[in-house]
C-alpha positions in Angstrom: 0.0 0.0 0.0 1.0 3.5 -0.6 0.8 4.4 3.1 3.4 1.7 4.0 6.1 2.8 1.4 8.8 4.6 3.3 10.2 7.9 2.0 13.9 8.5 2.3 13.7 12.3 2.6 15.9 12.2 5.7 18.8 10.3 4.2 21.1 13.4 4.5 20.6 13.6 8.2 21.2 9.9 8.6 17.6 9.0 9.8 14.6 7.6 7.9 11.2 9.2 7.9 8.1 7.0 7.2 4.7 8.1 6.0 3.1 6.0 8.7 4.6 4.7 11.9 5.8 1.1 11.9 3.2 -1.4 13.0 2.7 -5.2 13.2 1.6 -6.9 10.0 -1.7 -8.8 10.3 -2.1 -12.4 9.5 -3.2 -12.7 5.8 -4.6 -15.5 3.9 -2.0 -17.5 1.9 -4.4 -18.0 -1.0 -7.1 -15.8 -2.4 -10.7 -16.8 -1.8 -9.9 -19.0 1.3 -10.9 -17.6 4.7 -8.4 -18.6 7.2 -8.6 -17.8 10.9 -6.4 -14.9 12.1 -5.3 -16.8 15.1 -3.5 -20.1 14.5 -5.3 -23.0 16.0 -3.4 -24.9 18.8 -3.4 -28.6 18.5 -2.7 -30.9 21.4 -1.5 -34.3 20.2 -0.4 -37.2 22.4 1.1 -39.1 19.5 3.2 -37.6 16.7 1.8 -40.1 14.2 -1.5 -38.1 14.3 0.2 -34.7 14.1 -0.6 -32.9 10.8 2.7 -31.2 10.9 4.7 -34.4 10.7 5.4 -35.6 7.1 5.4 -39.3 6.8 6.9 -41.4 4.0 9.9 -40.9 1.8 11.2 -37.4 1.2 13.2 -37.9 -1.9 9.9 -38.0 -4.0 9.2 -34.4 -3.0 12.1 -33.1 -5.1 10.8 -31.6 -8.4 13.0 -32.2 -11.3 13.7 -29.2 -13.6 11.7 -29.1 -16.8 13.5 -29.3 -20.1 14.5 -26.0 -21.7 12.9 -27.0 -25.0 9.0 -26.5 -24.8 6.7 -29.3 -26.0 5.6 -28.5 -29.6 2.1 -30.1 -29.0 1.6 -28.0 -25.9 2.9 -24.9 -27.7 0.4 -25.6 -30.6 -2.4 -26.1 -28.1 -1.7 -22.7 -26.5 -1.5 -21.0 -29.8 -4.9 -22.5 -30.8 -6.4 -21.3 -27.5 -5.0 -17.8 -28.0 -6.4 -17.7 -31.6 -9.8 -18.8 -30.4 -9.8 -16.2 -27.7 -8.8 -13.5 -30.2 -11.5 -14.6 -32.6 -14.2 -14.5 -29.8 -13.0 -11.1 -28.7 -13.1 -9.8 -32.3 -16.6 -11.2 -32.8 -17.8 -9.5 -29.6 -16.3 -6.2 -30.8 -18.1 -6.6 -34.1 -21.5 -7.4 -32.5 -21.2 -4.7 -29.9 -23.3 -1.6 -30.7 -21.1 1.3 -31.7 -21.4 5.0 -31.8 -21.8 6.3 -35.4 -18.7 7.8 -36.9 -18.2 11.6 -36.3 -18.8 14.0 -39.1 -15.9 15.6 -40.9 -13.9 17.9 -38.8 -15.0 16.4 -35.5 -14.0 13.5 -33.2 -15.4 11.6 -30.3 -14.0 12.3 -26.8 -15.0 11.1 -23.3 -16.7 13.9 -21.4 -18.6 14.2 -18.1 -22.3 14.7 -18.4 -23.1 15.1 -14.7 -24.6 18.4 -13.4 -21.4 19.1 -11.3 -18.0 18.3 -12.7 -15.7 16.4 -10.3 -12.0 15.6 -10.5 -11.2 12.0 -11.5 -8.7 11.2 -8.8 -8.8 7.4 -9.1 -6.9 7.4 -12.4 -3.1 7.4 -11.9 -1.0 9.2 -14.3 1.0 6.8 -16.4 3.9 7.2 -18.8 5.5 4.5 -21.0 9.3 4.1 -21.0 11.3 1.8 -23.2 14.9 0.6 -23.4 16.7 -1.7 -25.8 18.6 -4.7 -24.3 20.6 -7.4 -25.8 19.0 -10.8 -26.3 20.2 -13.4 -23.9 20.2 -17.1 -24.4 17.9 -19.3 -22.3 19.6 -20.6 -19.2 20.0 -24.4 -19.1 18.2 -26.3 -16.3 20.0 -26.5 -13.0 21.2 -30.0 -12.4 20.0 -31.8 -9.3 22.4 -31.3 -6.4 23.9 -34.5 -5.0 26.4 -34.0 -2.2 29.8 -35.8 -2.6 30.5 -38.9 -0.6 32.8 -38.3 2.3 34.3 -40.6 5.0 35.3 -44.3 4.9 33.1 -47.4 4.9 33.3 -49.7 7.9 31.6 -53.0 8.7 31.0 -55.1 11.8 30.5 -58.9 11.8 27.7 -60.3 14.0 27.2 -64.0 14.4 23.9 -65.8 14.4 22.2 -65.7 17.8 24.6 -63.2 19.2 22.2 -60.3 19.4 18.7 -61.8 19.2 17.3 -65.2 20.3 13.9 -65.6 18.5 12.6 -68.4 20.7 13.3 -66.5 23.9 12.3 -63.0 22.7 9.1 -64.2 21.0 7.5 -65.8 24.1 6.3 -62.5 25.8 5.1 -61.2 22.5 3.1 -64.4 21.9 1.7 -64.2 25.4 0.5 -60.6 24.8 -0.9 -61.4 21.4 -2.8 -64.6 22.6 -4.0 -62.8 25.7 -5.2 -59.8 23.8 -6.9 -62.1 21.2 -8.6 -64.2 23.8 -9.7 -61.1 25.7 -11.0 -59.5 22.5 -12.9 -62.7 21.6 -14.4 -62.8 25.1 -15.4 -59.2 24.8 -17.0 -59.8 21.4 -18.9 -62.9 22.7 -20.1 -60.9 25.7 -21.1 -58.0 23.4 -23.0 -60.5 21.1 -24.8 -61.9 24.1 -25.6 -58.4 25.4 -26.9 -57.4 22.0 -29.0 -60.6 21.8 -30.5 -59.8 25.3 -31.2 -56.3 24.2 -32.8 -57.5 21.0 -35.0 -59.9 23.0 -36.0 -57.2 25.4 -36.7 -54.9 22.5 -38.9 -57.5 20.8 -40.7 -58.1 24.1 -41.2 -54.4 24.6 -42.5 -54.0 21.0 -44.9 -56.9 21.5 -46.2 -55.3 24.7 -46.4 -51.9 23.1 -48.3 -53.3 20.1 -50.7 -55.1 22.4 -51.2 -51.9 24.4 -51.7 -50.0 21.2 -54.2 -52.5 19.9 -56.1 -52.4 23.2 -56.0 -48.5 23.2 -57.4 -48.6 19.6 -60.1 -51.0 20.6 -61.1 -48.8 23.5 -61.0 -45.7 21.3 -63.2 -47.4 18.7 -65.7 -48.6 21.4 -65.8 -45.1 22.8 -66.3 -43.7 19.3 -69.2 -46.1 18.6 -70.8 -45.2 22.0 -70.4 -41.5 21.3 -71.9 -41.9 17.8 -74.8 -44.0 19.2 -75.4 -41.4 21.9 -75.4 -38.5 19.3 -77.8 -40.6 17.1 -80.2 -41.2 20.0 -80.1 -37.6 21.0 -80.8 -36.6 17.4 -83.8 -39.0 17.2 -85.2 -37.7 20.5 -84.9 -34.1 19.2 -86.6 -35.0 16.0 -89.4 -36.8 17.8 -89.9 -33.9 20.2 -89.9 -31.5 17.2 -92.5 -33.7 15.4 -94.7 -33.8 18.6 -94.4 -30.1 19.0 -95.4 -29.5 15.3 -98.3 -31.9 15.6 -99.6 -30.2 18.7 -99.3 -26.8 17.1 -101.1 -28.1 14.0 -104.0 -29.6 16.2 -104.2 -26.3 18.2 -104.2 -24.3 15.0 -107.0 -26.5 13.4 -109.1 -26.3 16.6 -108.7 -22.5 16.7 -109.5 -22.2 13.0 -112.7 -24.3 13.4 -113.7 -22.3 16.5 -113.0 -19.0 14.7 -114.7 -20.0 11.4 -117.8 -21.3 13.3 -119.1 -17.7 13.8 -117.3 -16.3 10.8 -119.2 -18.1 8.0 -122.8 -16.8 9.0 -121.5 -13.3 9.5 -119.7 -13.3 6.2 -122.7 -14.6 4.4 -124.9 -12.0 6.1 -122.5 -9.1 5.3 -122.2 -10.3 1.7 -126.0 -10.5 1.4 -126.3 -7.0 2.9 -123.8 -5.7 0.4 -125.7 -7.1 -2.5 -123.6 -10.1 -3.4 -126.6 -12.4 -3.1 -129.7 -11.1 -5.0 -132.9 -12.2 -6.8 -132.3 -12.4 -10.6 -135.7 -11.1 -11.5 -135.5 -8.2 -9.1 -131.9 -7.5 -10.3 -133.1 -7.6 -13.9 -135.9 -5.1 -13.2 -133.5 -2.8 -11.3 -130.7 -3.0 -13.8 -132.6 -3.3 -17.1 -136.3 -2.2 -16.9 -136.1 0.8 -14.5 -133.2 2.5 -16.3 -135.0 2.1 -19.7 -138.2 3.4 -18.2 -136.4 6.4 -16.7 -134.8 7.1 -20.1 -138.2 7.0 -21.9 -139.8 9.3 -19.3 -136.9 11.7 -19.7 -137.4 11.7 -23.4 -141.2 12.4 -23.1 -140.5 15.2 -20.6 -137.8 16.7 -22.8 -140.3 16.6 -25.8 -142.9 18.3 -23.6 -140.5 20.9 -22.4 -139.4 21.5 -26.0 -143.0 22.0 -27.1 -143.7 24.4 -24.3 -140.5 26.3 -25.1 -141.5 26.6 -28.8 -145.1 27.7 -27.9 -143.7 30.3 -25.5 -141.3 31.6 -28.2 -144.2 31.9 -30.8 -146.4 33.7 -28.4 -143.6 36.1 -27.5 -142.9 36.8 -31.2 -146.6 37.4 -31.9 -147.0 39.8 -29.0 -143.8 41.6 -30.1 -145.2 42.0 -33.6 -148.5 43.4 -32.3 -146.6 45.9 -30.1 -144.5 47.0 -33.0 -147.5 47.4 -35.3 -149.3 49.4 -32.7 -146.4 51.7 -32.2 -145.9 52.3 -36.0 -149.5 53.4 -36.7 -149.5 56.6 -34.6 -146.1 57.6 -36.0 -147.4 57.1 -39.6 -150.5 59.2 -38.8 -148.4 62.0 -37.4 -146.1 62.0 -40.4 -149.1 62.0 -42.7 -150.6 65.0 -40.9 -147.4 66.9 -41.2 
């Protein structure tokens, strides 16, 4: 980081000046993408054969032999093909990517900021390319495997048969331990098998007892369910019977009330209908509705004719009297005019 790079501005005075004070470096992950604990775990092992830090096996197989200086032509061709395919894919993506139309003559495209307020782009570091010409060097040959030179003198010691180790004597305690351990392990296995058999028998007996209890519980539950259903059915039948008895009694009471009410209602209804004219004599009704209206109409016609005759006679008498009056008035006037 930039804050950890020392600056040597104080070289003249003989001291160093750092941008930040020296501090301890935190534990970092060895590989990217792997989250390792910051504090190393402490392992407590009683046997080094189970310690992860101990490498077991031969160590000469861990030496990596240097590769040959000449590259494999097949691998080189495969890499070239992969690079060619990558370039072709990149070129195809560039061709398919939507592009900005070419600028008109006299103009060119540039990157500009379109935000409302311009801000300084400080994340881009100023860069400058420098180049120098160097001579071509030949490839360095592979470093040969280092094998230290042999030093010292070879010595040998002669040991006769039976001088250091007597098999018949030394093997007796080992055989005793092996046979004792084998017999003990066999006894333990037999005892374990017997214990497992006893446990299996107890488990089977427990399962049988549990199954019997479950069957009995199911039988009792089924009996209780049947009793409950029978009780509900009887209660329903009793309710229906009481409802029917109630409806029957209500119907009987309603019928008796209707009969008692209608006993006096029928004569009164017939009498009121008779008084209102719903029950009549057909001859009398014919006389009232047919003969009497016709008779009244004829009488009215005769009376109208008589009234008309009287009116006409009165009009004639009035006109005759008026004529007599007019003639009587005209004669004296004529006589006076004649005298004059």
